[in-house]
N, C-alpha and C positions, 0 to 999 in steps of 0.2 A: 558772516553778511549778503543777504541776494542782493542781485542786480535785482531790480523790477520794473518793469515795464507802466506806463501807463499811458492808455490812450486816453487820446480829449483829453491832451498833459496841457495842454495851452487854456484851457475854458477855465473857470471858476474854481471848481470844486477841484483840479487840479495844480491850480494855482498853491494848491491849500499844502499840498506836503511839504512845498519849497522851506516853507519854517518848519521842519517837523523836526526833533532833536534823532536824530535815529541813524544808526548802525548804516542801514541800507540803503544803495545806492540807486538811487532816483534815473529810470529814462524817462522824458514828458516825449511827447510825440502827437503832433496836430497832424489836422486835414490839409496841412501843404506838404508838412514832410511827405506823408503816405499815404494813397487814398486805397479803405476800407474796402469800397466799392468795388475793387481789385481783388481778386483772389490772388496775382502774379506779385502784386504787388504788397497784397500782407503776410504770404510767405519769402519776400527780398526781405523786409520790415525783420523779420522774430528770423533768418537767418546773419542778418545784419547787428542789429544791436545780443540776439543770444542771449537772453533775460533767464532766470529761472525760476523768474514765475511775472504775471500781469495782474495790474487793477486796469479794469473794460470800464471807460467812460466816455467813450467814445459815441455818440446818439447824434441822429436829427432829434430835434426839438422844439416846440414850442407854442405859443398858447392859443388858447378856445379856437381863435378867429386859424388862424393856418391849418390847426389839425382839425379844424370842418371841413374845408376847402380844399385841400389836399392829403386825401384820406391815402392813398391809394400809393401817392408816395413815398406819405411818411411809414406804410405798411412796408415798403417793397425796400428804400433803403437802410435801415434798419434790418429788416433779415437778412440783406445782404451780410450789412457790416459782424455784423453775432456772429453767423454761420461760417465767412471769411476767416475770423478772427479765432474762435474754437478748433474748426476744423486745421485750422495752420498750424494752431495753439499744440495740439493732439498729436498730428504728425509730429511736430519738431520735439515730443518728450515734455513738453511742459506740464508738471503736473499740475502745480495750483494758478486759478483764475478767482478774481472776485469780480464782480459784474454789477452795476450798479442798473436796478431797474427803476419801478417810480409806483406810487398807488393807485395810476388809473388803469394797474393792471387787476383791482379788485373791483368780480361784478357789483353793478349799478346799485341789487338790491344784496349786499352784503348786510350782516348781521355786525351790530358795532360792539365793539370796538375792532376793529378790520385785525386780520389775524391769518399768514401765508396759509394758511389750511385752508381757506377760500376762495384761494385763488382761481382756481378753475370750477369754481359750484354756478356757473351764468355768464353773462355777457358785462361786458361793462359797459360805461354810460358810452351814448352814442358819441357826445361831442370827438371825443378823440379813439375810438377805439381800435381807429388803424391801426398809430404808436404802442397803444394797448397789447393788441393782441401778437405784435414782433414781442412786446416785453417780456411777455407771453412765454413763445414761441424763447426766448430765451433761458426760462425755466426749465423747460421741457429738456430743450436739448442739453444747456449743461445735465439736471440729471441719467438724460442719455444716454451721455457720455462718460458720465463716472456708472452705470449699470454695466455698460461691451465694454467697454475702454480700460474702468479703476482711474477714471480720470478726476479729482480734487479740485474741482470747476463749483463755486458758489456763487450765492445770490443776495444782495442785502439791497435791503429795499426806502431808500429817501423818501418823505413827504417834499413836499414847498420848499426850494434852496433860494438863498437869495447870498451874495458880497457884494466883495469887490472883487472884478474883473470877471463882471456876469455880465452877459448881453444885454443889449438896450433895444434890440430891436423891435419895431413895437408888436410886430406880426410873429417872428422866430421867438422872441423873449419869454423868457419867466413871469409871474403873473408881476411882481415886484419893481421890477425894472422897467415892466413897462411904464407901469405907474408913474415911478419917477421918473421917466422920461417926460410923460404926458403932465407933472405936475411942475418941471421945470419947464418945457415948452407954453406953456402957460403966463409963465411968470414973462419969458421975454414978448412972446405974441401978444398977448393983454386977451386969450380968446379962453372961454373956459371949455377943460377938459371935459371927454364927455368918457363915460364907460360902461364895458356892457351889465344886464344886468340890474339889479334891486341894489346888489349889494350887500346884500343879508346872508351870503351863505357864509359856511366856516370854514376855514384850514387852519391847518400847523403848518407852522413855517421855519425851518430852520438854518441856522447860519453853514453856508459853505463850509470854513474851513476848521468845520468840528465833523464833519458827513468826509474832509480826507484822514481826519485822526482817526476813526471809528473805524476807516475804510482799512487800515494797518493795524488796527487792533485785531478786523476778525479772521485778517489774511495770515496771523502768526495766533489766533484762539481761538478759530474757530475752523471744522473740516464738513460739517453737516451735509446734509442735502438740500434741507428746507430751509427755503430764506428767511432772513432775518430783519426786522422793520428797524432802520435805527436812526431813526426823525424822532422829533418834541411830541409833547402829546398836545401840546397847549394850542389851543384852536385861540383862532381871530376872526370878525368877520370882514371879510374885504372891506367894510366899509369903514373900520376902524383903520385897518391898514391906509387907507386913503387920507383919512385925517392927521394920521401922527407924520406922516410922509410930508404933506402939508404945512403939520406945525414945524418940524425940521427943517422944512424950505420957505417955510417964510414966508406962503408963495397962502394970500386968505381973498382971493377972488373966488367967482361962483367955480361948481364942482355941478354936471348933469350926466345924469343917468336914464338910459339907453335901455330902458325896461322892453322894451322888444323882442332884442339881442339876450343869445341864452348866456344865466349866468354860470353852467357847467354844473355840475351837483351840488347840494346841498349842505352836506357835509363828507367827510371822510375822515372819522378820530381812526386813530390807528394805537398798537399794542405792543408797546416796545418791550415788555417784560422778560422777553429775551434776551434780549441785546443785557440789559441787568444783571440778569441770573448770570449771564458769562461774566460778568466782576466790571461791565464800564458804570461810571459813575454817576449819573445824571445832572449831576452840581455840574460837570466839566461841560454840559451844553453853555453857549453867551446867552443871555438874557437876549429876549427879543428886541424889546427897547433898545437897548444899548449901543445892537446888532447891526437895526434899520437907521439909527443916527448915523453911528460910522459908513453906512453904505451909501445915505444920502451924501452927505460930507464927502467922502472919495470921489461920488462924480461929479458932484458941482466942481473940485479944485481939477479933476483931470480934463473932466467936458468942452473941448469937442471930443475928445480923443481917447475915446472908449468904446469899446467891443459893440457893433452892431449901429456905428453911426458915421466911425469913417472907412 
């Protein structure tokens, strides 16, 4: 049995570890417990908890709007958190870390499907390049520490996440929670929700608790420096997602699309072949429609006491 520290443990993916049937002892920390922007607090956290391994989920995240407007902030904060954690862990003798990246690390002109070998072959999309470069550097630094110090620090690449306990802030949340909140607000106010872009762009979506299971699977079964894509490979258009959420939340009003605003990349299909070769069963992924319906119902049952609103 290992004591595994989960940073960002109070967030959506972190919550998924609570329901896992495992012999490991998980310790969950959030930003209110320790400030990873501070090296002093990061070192104190590791001395206080004394973990055997770390699953690193903590990050400053946001949607297209906030990523576009606060480029430097996203870069700085994520670089600091990642560097502080890895440095302090290395000095503290922690041999295994599994860090969560993002598909935004891939070059804007990458070949499809996306594979980790392409990470550093070009510039990421301009809509979130500050966050993307910070996540790329997490991969670079993990490899550097492996080569210089022998640290077994690995990285996993999800795609767009959704699920219970998400952040439903309109600017700082993921795609799906922002859509859910806008549709719900439209039901309350009677004002048509407005979404950026055309809605034709495609994305792959993975239920958050599936990611929790996969990260533990990698903790136990993977030790290579090359990152692993861990999301589903089923694509849905944003317009399709808006339609499904409207259906699940019984919204029949008008939908508006602000085509003067950016949509983000047209598509980002990924390849999860390596994960499947390691033994992960693709049937373990939660069906998208089922997961989305559960998420919508959870939001309605818990509103307004959900993250990003209260």
